[in-house]
MIROFI-675093 format. One line per 8 residues: number of its first residue (from 1); their letters; for each residue x, y, z of N, C-alpha, C. Coordinates in steps of 0.1 Angstrom, whole numbers, plus 5000, padded with zeros to 4 digits. Example, Ala and Ser with C-alpha at 12.3 -4.5 7.8 and 13.67 -1.06 7.14 Angstrom:
REM MIROFI-675093
1	AS	5132:4943:5078:5123:4955:5078:5132:4967:5078 ~ 5128:4978:5071:5137:4989:5071:5129:5000:5079 .
END
This chain:
REM MIROFI-675093
1	MGCKRIFG	6209:9765:9313:6209:9766:9298:6221:9759:9294 ~ 6221:9750:9284:6232:9742:9279:6240:9750:9270 ~ 6254:9748:9270:6262:9756:9262:6273:9746:9256 ~ 6278:9751:9244:6289:9744:9238:6300:9753:9234 ~ 6312:9749:9235:6324:9757:9232:6327:9758:9217 ~ 6329:9769:9212:6332:9770:9199:6344:9779:9196 ~ 6356:9773:9194:6367:9781:9191:6370:9793:9201 ~ 6368:9789:9213:6371:9799:9224:6358:9806:9228 .
9	ATLSMGIA	6348:9806:9220:6336:9814:9223:6325:9804:9228 ~ 6315:9808:9235:6305:9799:9240:6292:9802:9232 ~ 6287:9793:9225:6273:9794:9218:6263:9787:9227 ~ 6254:9795:9232:6243:9791:9240:6233:9784:9231 ~ 6230:9771:9233:6221:9765:9225:6208:9770:9227 ~ 6204:9774:9240:6192:9781:9242:6190:9794:9233 ~ 6201:9802:9233:6199:9814:9224:6199:9810:9209 ~ 6205:9799:9205:6204:9795:9191:6190:9790:9189 .
17	AERTYHGN	6184:9784:9198:6170:9780:9196:6161:9792:9195 ~ 6163:9801:9203:6155:9815:9203:6156:9821:9190 ~ 6168:9819:9183:6170:9826:9171:6167:9817:9158 ~ 6159:9807:9161:6155:9798:9150:6148:9806:9140 ~ 6152:9803:9127:6147:9810:9116:6137:9802:9108 ~ 6125:9806:9106:6114:9798:9100:6111:9802:9085 ~ 6119:9811:9080:6118:9815:9066:6122:9804:9057 ~ 6120:9805:9044:6124:9796:9034:6132:9804:9022 .
25	DLGAVYSA	6139:9814:9026:6146:9822:9017:6161:9823:9020 ~ 6167:9814:9028:6181:9813:9030:6188:9810:9018 ~ 6201:9814:9016:6208:9813:9004:6207:9825:8995 ~ 6210:9823:8983:6209:9834:8972:6196:9833:8966 ~ 6187:9843:8969:6173:9844:8962:6175:9854:8951 ~ 6174:9848:8938:6176:9856:8926:6164:9862:8920 ~ 6166:9874:8915:6156:9880:8904:6165:9888:8895 ~ 6159:9892:8885:6167:9900:8874:6170:9913:8880 .
33	ESTTFRVW	6162:9917:8889:6165:9931:8894:6175:9931:8906 ~ 6175:9920:8914:6185:9920:8925:6186:9906:8931 ~ 6196:9903:8938:6198:9890:8945:6200:9893:8960 ~ 6193:9886:8968:6194:9888:8983:6200:9876:8988 ~ 6211:9877:8995:6219:9866:9002:6215:9866:9017 ~ 6211:9854:9022:6208:9853:9036:6215:9840:9041 ~ 6222:9841:9053:6227:9829:9059:6225:9830:9075 ~ 6222:9818:9080:6220:9818:9094:6233:9814:9101 .
41	APSAELVI	6238:9825:9108:6250:9823:9116:6250:9830:9129 ~ 6243:9827:9138:6241:9834:9150:6252:9836:9160 ~ 6263:9828:9157:6274:9830:9167:6285:9839:9160 ~ 6283:9844:9148:6292:9852:9140:6292:9865:9145 ~ 6304:9872:9145:6305:9885:9149:6304:9895:9137 ~ 6308:9889:9126:6307:9896:9112:6306:9886:9102 ~ 6298:9888:9090:6298:9879:9079:6300:9889:9067 ~ 6309:9885:9058:6311:9892:9046:6309:9883:9034 .
49	LRRYSTGS	6302:9888:9023:6299:9883:9011:6310:9885:9002 ~ 6316:9875:8997:6328:9876:8987:6322:9871:8974 ~ 6322:9880:8964:6318:9876:8951:6328:9873:8940 ~ 6326:9863:8932:6337:9859:8923:6331:9858:8908 ~ 6340:9860:8898:6335:9859:8885:6335:9844:8881 ~ 6341:9836:8887:6342:9822:8882:6341:9813:8894 ~ 6340:9800:8892:6338:9790:8903:6352:9786:8908 ~ 6362:9789:8902:6376:9786:8906:6386:9796:8902 .
57	DTEDGASV	6397:9795:8908:6409:9805:8905:6416:9800:8892 ~ 6414:9788:8887:6420:9783:8876:6414:9786:8862 ~ 6403:9791:8863:6395:9795:8850:6399:9809:8845 ~ 6397:9810:8832:6400:9823:8825:6391:9833:8831 ~ 6396:9845:8833:6388:9857:8839:6386:9856:8852 ~ 6392:9847:8860:6390:9845:8874:6394:9859:8882 ~ 6385:9863:8891:6387:9874:8899:6377:9876:8909 ~ 6381:9884:8919:6372:9887:8931:6364:9900:8926 .
65	LEELDMEK	6352:9899:8926:6343:9910:8921:6341:9921:8932 ~ 6339:9917:8944:6337:9926:8955:6335:9918:8968 ~ 6337:9925:8978:6333:9920:8992:6324:9930:8998 ~ 6313:9925:9004:6302:9932:9010:6300:9928:9025 ~ 6300:9937:9034:6296:9934:9047:6281:9930:9047 ~ 6277:9920:9054:6264:9916:9056:6257:9922:9068 ~ 6245:9925:9068:6239:9931:9080:6230:9921:9087 ~ 6229:9924:9101:6219:9915:9107:6205:9917:9103 .
73	DIERNSEW	6197:9906:9100:6184:9908:9095:6174:9909:9107 ~ 6171:9920:9110:6163:9923:9122:6148:9920:9119 ~ 6141:9913:9127:6127:9910:9125:6118:9922:9129 ~ 6106:9922:9125:6096:9933:9130:6096:9936:9143 ~ 6099:9927:9152:6097:9930:9166:6112:9934:9171 ~ 6120:9937:9162:6133:9943:9166:6143:9932:9172 ~ 6140:9920:9171:6148:9910:9177:6156:9903:9166 ~ 6168:9900:9167:6176:9894:9157:6173:9879:9156 .
81	NGVWKVTV	6172:9873:9144:6169:9859:9143:6181:9850:9139 ~ 6193:9857:9140:6205:9850:9137:6210:9850:9122 ~ 6201:9857:9114:6203:9857:9099:6211:9870:9096 ~ 6220:9868:9087:6227:9879:9081:6223:9880:9066 ~ 6222:9893:9061:6217:9894:9047:6224:9907:9041 ~ 6224:9905:9028:6229:9917:9019:6222:9915:9005 ~ 6218:9926:8999:6212:9926:8986:6222:9932:8976 ~ 6223:9926:8965:6232:9931:8953:6222:9935:8943 .
89	SGDIADTY	6222:9947:8937:6213:9952:8927:6218:9947:8913 ~ 6208:9945:8905:6212:9941:8891:6211:9927:8889 ~ 6212:9922:8877:6211:9908:8872:6226:9902:8874 ~ 6227:9894:8885:6240:9889:8887:6240:9873:8886 ~ 6231:9868:8878:6231:9854:8876:6244:9850:8870 ~ 6248:9837:8873:6260:9831:8868:6273:9836:8873 ~ 6272:9844:8885:6284:9848:8892:6284:9839:8905 ~ 6296:9839:8911:6298:9829:8921:6301:9836:8935 .
97	YTYLVNVD	6301:9830:8946:6301:9836:8959:6305:9826:8970 ~ 6310:9832:8981:6313:9825:8993:6310:9835:9004 ~ 6310:9830:9017:6309:9838:9029:6322:9837:9036 ~ 6326:9849:9042:6337:9849:9052:6330:9852:9066 ~ 6331:9841:9074:6324:9842:9087:6334:9842:9098 ~ 6332:9853:9105:6341:9856:9117:6334:9853:9130 ~ 6341:9842:9137:6335:9838:9150:6347:9838:9159 ~ 6345:9847:9170:6356:9848:9179:6370:9852:9174 .
105	GKINETND	6369:9860:9163:6382:9865:9157:6388:9854:9147 ~ 6381:9843:9145:6387:9833:9135:6377:9834:9123 ~ 6383:9836:9112:6376:9838:9100:6378:9826:9090 ~ 6366:9820:9086:6366:9809:9077:6359:9814:9065 ~ 6365:9809:9053:6358:9811:9040:6349:9799:9038 ~ 6337:9800:9035:6328:9788:9034:6318:9790:9021 ~ 6315:9779:9017:6304:9779:9007:6292:9780:9014 ~ 6281:9784:9007:6267:9786:9012:6261:9773:9014 .
113	IYAKAAGV	6258:9769:9027:6252:9756:9028:6238:9755:9023 ~ 6232:9766:9019:6220:9766:9012:6220:9769:8997 ~ 6232:9768:8992:6234:9770:8977:6226:9760:8969 ~ 6220:9765:8958:6214:9756:8949:6222:9752:8936 ~ 6233:9760:8934:6242:9757:8923:6256:9760:8928 ~ 6266:9755:8921:6280:9756:8926:6289:9756:8913 ~ 6301:9760:8915:6311:9760:8905:6318:9747:8906 ~ 6329:9745:8898:6336:9732:8898:6340:9727:8911 .
121	NGQRGMVV	6338:9715:8914:6342:9709:8927:6336:9715:8939 ~ 6325:9723:8937:6317:9727:8948:6323:9737:8958 ~ 6333:9744:8954:6340:9753:8964:6332:9766:8965 ~ 6325:9771:8956:6319:9783:8956:6304:9782:8952 ~ 6295:9788:8958:6280:9788:8953:6280:9796:8941 ~ 6268:9794:8934:6265:9802:8922:6252:9807:8922 ~ 6251:9820:8918:6237:9827:8917:6231:9822:8904 ~ 6219:9815:8907:6213:9808:8895:6199:9813:8892 .
129	NLASTNPE	6196:9815:8880:6182:9817:8876:6176:9803:8872 ~ 6169:9797:8882:6166:9783:8881:6156:9781:8868 ~ 6148:9792:8865:6139:9790:8853:6148:9788:8841 ~ 6159:9793:8839:6167:9793:8828:6173:9778:8825 ~ 6172:9771:8836:6177:9757:8835:6166:9747:8832 ~ 6153:9751:8830:6144:9742:8826:6144:9738:8812 ~ 6145:9724:8810:6143:9719:8795:6129:9722:8790 ~ 6128:9722:8778:6115:9724:8771:6105:9714:8777 .
137	GWDQDRHV	6093:9719:8780:6083:9710:8785:6084:9707:8801 ~ 6093:9713:8808:6095:9709:8822:6084:9713:8830 ~ 6077:9725:8827:6065:9729:8835:6054:9718:8834 ~ 6054:9709:8825:6044:9698:8824:6048:9686:8829 ~ 6061:9685:8834:6065:9672:8840:6059:9669:8853 ~ 6055:9657:8855:6048:9653:8867:6055:9640:8873 ~ 6053:9638:8886:6057:9625:8892:6051:9614:8885 ~ 6058:9602:8885:6053:9590:8880:6050:9581:8891 .
145	LVDKQTDA	6038:9576:8894:6035:9568:8905:6027:9556:8901 ~ 6029:9545:8907:6022:9533:8904:6009:9534:8913 ~ 5999:9526:8908:5985:9526:8916:5987:9521:8930 ~ 5995:9510:8930:5997:9503:8943:6013:9502:8945 ~ 6016:9506:8957:6031:9506:8960:6036:9491:8960 ~ 6028:9482:8962:6032:9468:8961:6036:9464:8947 ~ 6032:9473:8936:6036:9470:8923:6048:9477:8918 ~ 6055:9483:8928:6067:9490:8924:6078:9480:8922 .
153	MVWEVHVR	6085:9483:8910:6097:9475:8906:6109:9485:8906 ~ 6116:9485:8916:6127:9495:8919:6140:9490:8916 ~ 6148:9498:8907:6162:9495:8903:6170:9505:8908 ~ 6180:9501:8918:6189:9510:8923:6202:9512:8913 ~ 6205:9524:8911:6213:9526:8901:6224:9538:8904 ~ 6237:9536:8900:6247:9547:8901:6247:9553:8887 ~ 6246:9566:8888:6246:9574:8874:6258:9571:8866 ~ 6269:9571:8871:6281:9568:8863:6282:9554:8858 .
161	DFSSSPDS	6279:9544:8868:6280:9530:8863:6270:9526:8853 ~ 6257:9533:8853:6247:9529:8844:6251:9529:8830 ~ 6260:9537:8826:6263:9538:8812:6279:9539:8808 ~ 6287:9537:8818:6301:9540:8817:6309:9528:8809 ~ 6302:9516:8807:6308:9505:8801:6312:9509:8787 ~ 6324:9506:8782:6327:9508:8768:6317:9502:8758 ~ 6310:9491:8761:6302:9485:8751:6286:9489:8755 ~ 6285:9500:8762:6270:9504:8765:6262:9508:8753 .
169	GMENKGKY	6270:9512:8743:6262:9517:8731:6256:9532:8734 ~ 6261:9538:8744:6256:9552:8746:6266:9563:8744 ~ 6263:9574:8740:6273:9584:8738:6277:9592:8751 ~ 6266:9594:8759:6269:9603:8771:6273:9593:8783 ~ 6284:9586:8781:6288:9576:8792:6291:9583:8805 ~ 6284:9577:8815:6287:9583:8828:6280:9596:8832 ~ 6271:9600:8823:6265:9613:8825:6250:9612:8827 ~ 6244:9622:8832:6230:9624:8834:6223:9621:8821 .
177	LAFTEKNT	6228:9626:8809:6222:9626:8797:6220:9612:8791 ~ 6228:9602:8796:6227:9589:8792:6213:9583:8794 ~ 6206:9588:8804:6192:9585:8807:6182:9590:8797 ~ 6187:9599:8789:6178:9605:8778:6180:9598:8765 ~ 6189:9588:8764:6192:9582:8752:6182:9571:8750 ~ 6176:9570:8737:6165:9559:8735:6171:9548:8726 ~ 6166:9537:8729:6168:9524:8720:6183:9521:8719 ~ 6190:9522:8730:6204:9518:8729:6206:9503:8730 .
185	TVNGEGGL	6217:9498:8724:6220:9485:8724:6235:9482:8727 ~ 6240:9470:8731:6254:9466:8733:6261:9471:8721 ~ 6271:9478:8722:6280:9483:8711:6272:9489:8700 ~ 6260:9493:8701:6252:9499:8691:6249:9490:8679 ~ 6250:9477:8682:6247:9467:8671:6233:9463:8670 ~ 6224:9468:8677:6210:9465:8675:6205:9453:8681 ~ 6214:9446:8690:6210:9434:8696:6205:9436:8711 ~ 6213:9432:8720:6209:9433:8735:6207:9448:8738 .
193	STGVSYLK	6195:9450:8745:6192:9464:8750:6202:9468:8761 ~ 6204:9482:8762:6211:9487:8773:6203:9500:8778 ~ 6208:9506:8789:6202:9518:8794:6188:9517:8797 ~ 6180:9528:8794:6166:9528:8797:6159:9517:8791 ~ 6162:9514:8778:6155:9503:8771:6155:9491:8779 ~ 6167:9487:8784:6169:9476:8792:6160:9475:8804 ~ 6160:9486:8810:6152:9488:8823:6136:9485:8819 ~ 6133:9491:8808:6119:9488:8804:6116:9474:8801 .
201	ELGVNYVQ	6125:9467:8794:6124:9452:8792:6122:9445:8805 ~ 6129:9449:8815:6128:9442:8829:6115:9445:8836 ~ 6109:9456:8831:6095:9459:8839:6098:9469:8850 ~ 6110:9476:8850:6114:9484:8861:6104:9497:8859 ~ 6097:9502:8870:6090:9514:8870:6095:9525:8879 ~ 6105:9522:8886:6113:9532:8894:6128:9529:8894 ~ 6134:9541:8893:6149:9540:8896:6152:9547:8908 ~ 6160:9542:8917:6164:9548:8929:6180:9552:8927 .
209	LLPVFDYV	6182:9565:8925:6196:9570:8922:6203:9571:8934 ~ 6215:9563:8935:6225:9565:8944:6228:9580:8945 ~ 6234:9586:8956:6235:9599:8959:6240:9606:8946 ~ 6232:9618:8943:6236:9625:8932:6238:9640:8936 ~ 6238:9643:8948:6241:9657:8952:6257:9658:8952 ~ 6262:9669:8952:6275:9673:8950:6284:9667:8961 ~ 6294:9658:8957:6301:9651:8968:6317:9654:8966 ~ 6324:9651:8975:6338:9654:8976:6346:9646:8965 .
217	NDETDESN	6350:9652:8955:6358:9645:8945:6363:9655:8935 ~ 6371:9651:8925:6375:9659:8914:6367:9658:8902 ~ 6358:9667:8900:6348:9667:8890:6353:9667:8875 ~ 6366:9671:8875:6372:9673:8861:6380:9660:8856 ~ 6382:9651:8866:6390:9639:8863:6381:9626:8861 ~ 6376:9625:8848:6368:9614:8845:6375:9600:8845 ~ 6386:9601:8846:6394:9588:8847:6396:9582:8861 ~ 6392:9590:8870:6394:9587:8884:6382:9577:8889 .
225	LSYDWGYS	6386:9565:8891:6376:9555:8894:6374:9553:8908 ~ 6382:9560:8918:6382:9558:8931:6371:9567:8938 ~ 6359:9566:8933:6349:9573:8939:6341:9565:8949 ~ 6333:9572:8957:6327:9564:8970:6313:9563:8968 ~ 6307:9562:8956:6293:9561:8953:6284:9573:8957 ~ 6291:9584:8961:6285:9596:8965:6281:9598:8980 ~ 6286:9590:8988:6283:9590:9002:6292:9600:9010 ~ 6298:9609:9004:6306:9619:9010:6302:9633:9006 .
233	PLNYQVPE	6289:9637:9009:6283:9649:9004:6291:9661:9008 ~ 6290:9671:8998:6297:9684:9000:6286:9695:9001 ~ 6279:9696:8990:6268:9705:8989:6254:9697:8987 ~ 6246:9698:8997:6235:9689:8997:6224:9692:8987 ~ 6223:9705:8983:6213:9710:8974:6216:9711:8959 ~ 6229:9707:8956:6234:9709:8943:6237:9695:8936 ~ 6233:9694:8924:6236:9682:8916:6251:9680:8914 ~ 6256:9667:8914:6270:9664:8913:6275:9668:8899 .
241	GLYATDPY	6286:9675:8898:6292:9680:8885:6298:9669:8877 ~ 6304:9658:8883:6311:9648:8875:6302:9642:8865 ~ 6289:9642:8866:6279:9635:8857:6273:9645:8847 ~ 6278:9658:8848:6274:9668:8837:6284:9669:8827 ~ 6280:9674:8815:6289:9675:8804:6298:9688:8806 ~ 6295:9696:8815:6304:9708:8818:6303:9710:8834 ~ 6313:9706:8841:6313:9708:8856:6316:9722:8861 ~ 6320:9730:8851:6324:9743:8855:6311:9753:8856 .
249	DGNVRIRE	6302:9751:8847:6290:9759:8846:6278:9753:8856 ~ 6276:9760:8866:6267:9755:8875:6253:9753:8869 ~ 6249:9759:8858:6236:9758:8851:6235:9744:8846 ~ 6246:9739:8840:6246:9728:8831:6241:9714:8840 ~ 6247:9713:8852:6245:9701:8860:6230:9701:8863 ~ 6224:9713:8866:6210:9714:8870:6200:9710:8858 ~ 6205:9717:8846:6196:9714:8834:6197:9700:8830 ~ 6208:9693:8830:6210:9679:8825:6204:9670:8836 .
257	FKQMVQSL	6204:9674:8848:6196:9665:8858:6182:9665:8855 ~ 6176:9677:8853:6162:9678:8850:6159:9670:8838 ~ 6167:9671:8827:6166:9664:8815:6165:9649:8817 ~ 6173:9644:8827:6174:9629:8830:6160:9626:8837 ~ 6155:9633:8846:6143:9631:8853:6131:9631:8843 ~ 6131:9641:8834:6121:9643:8825:6120:9630:8816 ~ 6131:9626:8811:6132:9616:8801:6127:9602:8808 ~ 6131:9600:8820:6125:9588:8828:6111:9589:8829 .
265	HEEQIGVV	6106:9599:8833:6092:9602:8834:6084:9599:8821 ~ 6091:9603:8810:6083:9601:8797:6083:9586:8794 ~ 6092:9578:8799:6091:9564:8799:6084:9557:8810 ~ 6076:9565:8817:6068:9560:8828:6076:9553:8839 ~ 6087:9559:8842:6096:9554:8853:6098:9566:8862 ~ 6094:9562:8875:6095:9572:8886:6109:9573:8890 ~ 6113:9584:8898:6126:9587:8902:6126:9588:8917 ~ 6135:9581:8923:6137:9582:8938:6152:9585:8940 .
273	MDVVFNHV	6154:9596:8949:6167:9599:8953:6172:9592:8966 ~ 6184:9587:8967:6190:9583:8979:6197:9594:8985 ~ 6191:9599:8995:6196:9612:9002:6201:9609:9016 ~ 6215:9611:9017:6221:9608:9030:6225:9621:9037 ~ 6216:9626:9044:6218:9638:9051:6226:9636:9065 ~ 6227:9623:9068:6234:9619:9080:6249:9616:9076 ~ 6254:9619:9065:6267:9618:9061:6273:9632:9058 ~ 6286:9633:9060:6293:9645:9056:6307:9641:9050 .
281	GGDAYTSW	6310:9648:9039:6322:9644:9031:6334:9650:9038 ~ 6345:9642:9037:6358:9648:9042:6359:9649:9057 ~ 6366:9660:9062:6367:9663:9076:6356:9671:9081 ~ 6349:9667:9091:6337:9675:9096:6342:9689:9101 ~ 6354:9689:9106:6358:9702:9112:6361:9712:9101 ~ 6363:9708:9089:6364:9717:9078:6352:9718:9069 ~ 6340:9713:9073:6328:9712:9065:6321:9726:9066 ~ 6313:9729:9055:6307:9742:9055:6299:9745:9066 .
289	FEYTVPGY	6292:9734:9073:6285:9735:9084:6293:9740:9096 ~ 6304:9734:9099:6313:9739:9110:6319:9752:9107 ~ 6322:9755:9095:6326:9768:9092:6316:9780:9094 ~ 6304:9776:9092:6292:9786:9092:6288:9788:9106 ~ 6285:9777:9115:6282:9779:9128:6289:9769:9136 ~ 6301:9772:9140:6311:9762:9147:6304:9757:9160 ~ 6305:9744:9161:6300:9737:9173:6286:9735:9174 ~ 6278:9737:9164:6264:9737:9163:6258:9724:9156 .
297	YFRQDKKG	6262:9721:9145:6255:9711:9137:6259:9697:9140 ~ 6271:9694:9146:6276:9680:9147:6274:9676:9162 ~ 6271:9665:9165:6270:9659:9178:6285:9658:9184 ~ 6287:9660:9196:6299:9660:9202:6300:9650:9214 ~ 6312:9644:9216:6314:9636:9227:6317:9644:9239 ~ 6320:9637:9250:6321:9643:9263:6334:9653:9264 ~ 6344:9651:9255:6355:9659:9254:6354:9671:9244 ~ 6342:9672:9240:6339:9684:9230:6344:9681:9216 .
305	KIADSGTD	6348:9668:9212:6351:9666:9200:6340:9660:9191 ~ 6340:9663:9178:6329:9659:9169:6328:9643:9170 ~ 6316:9638:9173:6315:9624:9175:6309:9617:9162 ~ 6314:9605:9159:6309:9599:9148:6298:9588:9152 ~ 6293:9580:9144:6282:9572:9148:6287:9560:9158 ~ 6300:9559:9159:6305:9548:9169:6311:9553:9182 ~ 6308:9566:9184:6313:9572:9196:6302:9573:9207 ~ 6305:9569:9219:6296:9570:9231:6291:9584:9233 .
END
């Protein structure tokens, strides 16, 4: 049975495989009556849910709301599937959380790798009522598809660069909402088209968005041009906050992302996402994956170090 070393402990990959979880309810599953948190961490000795009032310590009213020990989620056959869970009663939407994962006596505070929403800079997950983020008419929104894929005219676009030019004629420069603006022109002078109007003139019927999930950066610094096109993901299921009008409120980035998609569909333009799950932002050793299940998610070299794509 193959094994890998993890901070002094040994995680049997066979045991990890036996504890594979087939459910679709990992992360924070919200309802108005309660929210249940589940995380797959089979090598952990203890997992604690830490709840926060805000997404960062720099915001007004920042505080730790509570810490709760999570319990092993035992299946019906009395075998543990590697999942820890805890349920919090009441409507706790718009509060934030992390996990404290104890493996072999080493405790790491980590965001939830299954989080659907996050606070500023993606350091804490957010409990979200996804229904409340739906723009009007979202339930009627549908995919836009061409009859023949050979007729697809695809335009690769970076959300920020699409509208950030000073002469773009758009109000929401660098934001998701720029894609909702109609009939924009250079400097707003009514001449050359910009934005979605320009795409339509070109005959574009699909946009392929360069990575729009939450990546490693300072979401509050709109003057920082040293971004990496989004190829350093931090939270894979969370929209990037730099492109939202409010990066602090996890609801806003989701709602405005939906508005972008909805508006493009209204113009008969399909949306494709560039999803780079084979990338990880920053140092892999301090990623949420490594903090949650050390030694499991990343390929290792013969010396036990995390290997990149150029390592034998």
